NUVEX-714369 format. One record per residue (C-alpha): residue in one letter; residue number from 1; z, y negated, x negated. Coordinates in Angstrom, 1 decimal. Layout:
BEGIN
residu/num/w/v/u
a/NUM/Z/Y/X
...
! end
This chain:
BEGIN
residu/num/w/v/u
x/1/22.6/-0.5/11.5
x/2/19.5/-1.6/9.7
x/3/20.1/-1.8/6.0
x/4/16.7/-1.7/4.3
x/5/13.1/-2.9/4.8
x/6/10.2/-1.0/3.2
x/7/6.8/-2.6/2.8
x/8/3.4/-1.1/2.1
x/9/1.4/-3.2/-0.5
x/10/-2.3/-3.5/0.3
x/11/-2.9/-5.4/3.5
x/12/0.8/-6.1/4.0
x/13/2.3/-7.9/1.0
x/14/-1.0/-8.5/-0.9
x/15/-4.4/-9.2/0.7
x/16/-5.9/-6.4/-1.4
x/17/-7.6/-4.1/1.1
x/18/-11.0/-5.6/0.4
x/19/-10.4/-5.5/-3.4
x/20/-10.0/-1.7/-3.4
x/21/-13.0/-1.3/-1.1
x/22/-15.2/-3.5/-3.3
x/23/-14.0/-1.9/-6.5
x/24/-14.6/1.7/-5.4
x/25/-18.0/0.9/-4.0
x/26/-19.0/-0.8/-7.2
x/27/-18.2/2.4/-9.1
x/28/-19.8/4.7/-6.5
x/29/-23.1/2.7/-6.6
x/30/-23.6/3.8/-10.2
x/31/-23.9/7.3/-8.8
x/32/-26.0/6.4/-5.8
x/33/-23.2/6.4/-3.2
x/34/-21.5/3.7/-1.0
x/35/-18.9/3.8/1.7
x/36/-19.9/1.7/4.8
x/37/-17.4/-0.8/6.1
x/38/-16.9/0.9/9.5
x/39/-16.4/4.3/7.9
x/40/-14.0/2.8/5.4
x/41/-11.8/1.4/8.2
x/42/-11.9/4.6/10.3
x/43/-11.6/7.2/7.5
x/44/-10.7/5.9/4.1
x/45/-8.5/2.8/4.5
x/46/-5.1/3.4/3.0
x/47/-5.9/6.6/1.2
x/48/-5.6/6.9/-2.6
x/49/-8.8/7.0/-4.6
x/50/-8.3/10.8/-5.3
x/51/-8.4/11.5/-1.6
x/52/-11.4/9.3/-1.0
x/53/-13.4/11.0/-3.7
x/54/-12.3/14.5/-2.4
x/55/-13.6/13.6/1.1
x/56/-17.0/12.5/-0.4
x/57/-17.3/15.7/-2.4
x/58/-16.2/17.9/0.5
x/59/-19.1/16.4/2.5
x/60/-21.5/17.2/-0.4
x/61/-22.1/13.6/-1.1
x/62/-20.6/13.4/-4.6
x/63/-20.3/15.9/-7.5
x/64/-16.7/16.6/-8.4
x/65/-17.6/16.3/-12.1
x/66/-17.9/12.5/-11.8
x/67/-14.4/11.9/-10.2
x/68/-12.7/11.0/-13.4
x/69/-15.2/8.5/-14.6
x/70/-15.3/6.9/-11.1
x/71/-11.5/6.6/-11.1
x/72/-11.6/4.9/-14.6
x/73/-14.3/2.5/-13.4
x/74/-12.6/1.8/-10.1
x/75/-9.3/0.9/-11.9
x/76/-11.2/-1.4/-14.3
x/77/-13.0/-3.1/-11.5
x/78/-9.8/-3.5/-9.4
x/79/-8.0/-5.0/-12.4
x/80/-10.8/-7.5/-12.8
x/81/-10.5/-8.6/-9.2
x/82/-6.7/-8.7/-9.2
x/83/-6.6/-10.7/-12.4
x/84/-8.8/-13.4/-10.9
x/85/-7.8/-13.3/-7.2
x/86/-4.2/-12.2/-6.9
x/87/-2.1/-15.4/-6.3
x/88/1.4/-16.0/-5.0
x/89/1.8/-16.5/-1.2
x/90/4.5/-19.1/-0.3
x/91/4.9/-17.3/3.1
x/92/5.7/-14.0/1.4
x/93/8.0/-15.6/-1.1
x/94/10.0/-17.3/1.6
x/95/10.1/-14.2/3.7
x/96/11.4/-11.9/1.0
x/97/13.8/-14.5/-0.3
x/98/15.3/-14.9/3.2
x/99/15.5/-11.1/3.8
x/100/17.2/-10.6/0.5
x/101/19.8/-13.3/1.2
x/102/20.6/-11.5/4.5
x/103/21.6/-8.5/2.4
x/104/18.7/-6.2/3.1
x/105/17.7/-3.6/0.4
x/106/13.9/-4.0/-0.1
x/107/11.4/-1.5/-1.3
x/108/7.6/-1.2/-1.7
x/109/5.8/2.1/-1.2
x/110/2.1/2.3/-1.8
x/111/-0.7/4.8/-2.1
x/112/-1.9/2.8/-5.1
x/113/-1.0/3.8/-8.6
x/114/2.4/2.4/-9.8
x/115/0.6/0.4/-12.5
x/116/-1.5/-1.3/-9.9
x/117/1.4/-1.9/-7.6
x/118/3.5/-3.5/-10.4
x/119/0.6/-5.6/-11.5
x/120/-0.1/-7.0/-8.0
x/121/3.5/-7.7/-7.3
x/122/4.0/-9.5/-10.6
x/123/0.9/-11.6/-10.1
x/124/2.1/-12.4/-6.6
x/125/5.6/-13.3/-8.0
x/126/7.1/-10.7/-5.6
x/127/8.3/-8.0/-8.0
x/128/11.8/-9.3/-8.5
x/129/12.7/-8.9/-4.8
x/130/12.4/-5.2/-4.8
x/131/15.1/-2.6/-5.4
x/132/12.6/0.3/-5.4
x/133/8.9/0.3/-6.1
x/134/7.0/3.6/-5.7
x/135/3.3/4.4/-6.3
x/136/1.2/7.4/-5.5
x/137/1.2/8.8/-9.0
x/138/4.9/9.6/-9.3
x/139/4.7/13.2/-8.1
x/140/4.9/12.7/-4.3
x/141/2.3/13.7/-1.7
x/142/0.3/10.5/-0.7
x/143/0.3/9.0/2.8
x/144/-0.2/10.3/5.5
x/145/2.4/12.6/4.2
x/146/5.9/11.0/4.5
x/147/7.0/12.0/1.0
x/148/6.9/8.5/-0.6
x/149/9.1/7.2/2.2
x/150/11.5/10.1/2.0
x/151/11.8/9.5/-1.7
x/152/12.6/5.9/-1.1
x/153/15.4/6.8/1.4
x/154/16.9/9.1/-1.2
x/155/16.7/6.6/-4.0
x/156/18.4/4.0/-1.7
x/157/20.9/6.5/-0.4
x/158/20.0/5.7/3.2
x/159/18.9/7.7/6.2
x/160/15.6/6.9/7.9
x/161/17.4/5.3/10.9
x/162/18.8/2.6/8.6
x/163/15.3/1.5/7.5
x/164/12.3/-0.2/8.9
x/165/8.8/0.3/7.4
x/166/6.0/-2.3/7.7
x/167/2.6/-0.7/7.6
x/168/-1.0/-1.7/8.4
x/169/-3.3/1.3/7.7
x/170/-3.5/4.3/10.0
x/171/-2.5/6.8/7.2
x/172/0.5/4.6/6.3
x/173/1.6/4.3/9.9
x/174/1.4/8.1/10.3
x/175/3.5/8.5/7.1
x/176/6.1/6.0/8.2
x/177/6.5/7.6/11.6
x/178/6.7/11.1/10.2
x/179/9.5/9.9/7.9
x/180/11.7/9.1/10.9
x/181/12.1/5.4/10.0
x/182/11.7/2.6/12.4
x/183/8.1/1.3/12.1
x/184/6.5/-2.1/12.5
x/185/2.7/-1.9/12.8
x/186/0.7/-4.9/11.7
x/187/-3.0/-5.6/11.7
x/188/-3.0/-7.1/8.2
x/189/-1.6/-9.4/5.6
x/190/-1.7/-12.5/7.8
x/191/0.9/-11.1/10.2
x/192/3.6/-10.4/7.6
x/193/6.0/-13.3/7.6
x/194/9.4/-14.3/8.8
x/195/8.3/-14.6/12.4
x/196/7.3/-10.9/12.4
x/197/11.0/-10.0/11.8
x/198/12.2/-12.6/14.4
x/199/10.0/-11.0/17.1
x/200/11.4/-7.6/16.3
x/201/15.0/-8.8/16.4
x/202/15.7/-8.1/12.7
x/203/16.6/-11.7/11.8
! end
């Protein structure tokens, strides 16, 4: 029996995929680097900033010594975008309210830092719906490792078969499948609404 629904954040609950891309590139440009859009979608989408910078350095494109300043700048630029662009979505509010009324336990698991996850959910007016919110800086291996999802199952005292995960990015989908949960793959923010759960026989 399905008891819980776990959502990714960026590109699922909040239309923030572009925000992270733009903020990181703004920081990278100060050091003469930039991630192209096609490469972002194929390689970097859904990874935490630490992993993105590691890939760039492993390729010899970025000195490791600048990682910390880039992370500080990227967070600042992301906050600026979130503070001006993150708005409530009536579609998401209706969806989460209805799922909650049906008795589902709800969680959000993201490769973004917990601070950023909380900030986006609050600005979207979605934070109060969730029983668990987990970010990538809480001691778990980031997606595509399943650790964040396994931690959520443990916190909710549920087994994977009792949960469904909604994910959009390749790394997140891999993590969700590796966790043993049921998985709903979406192409982006616009697909996540009540009709998605109707089509999958959840409501």
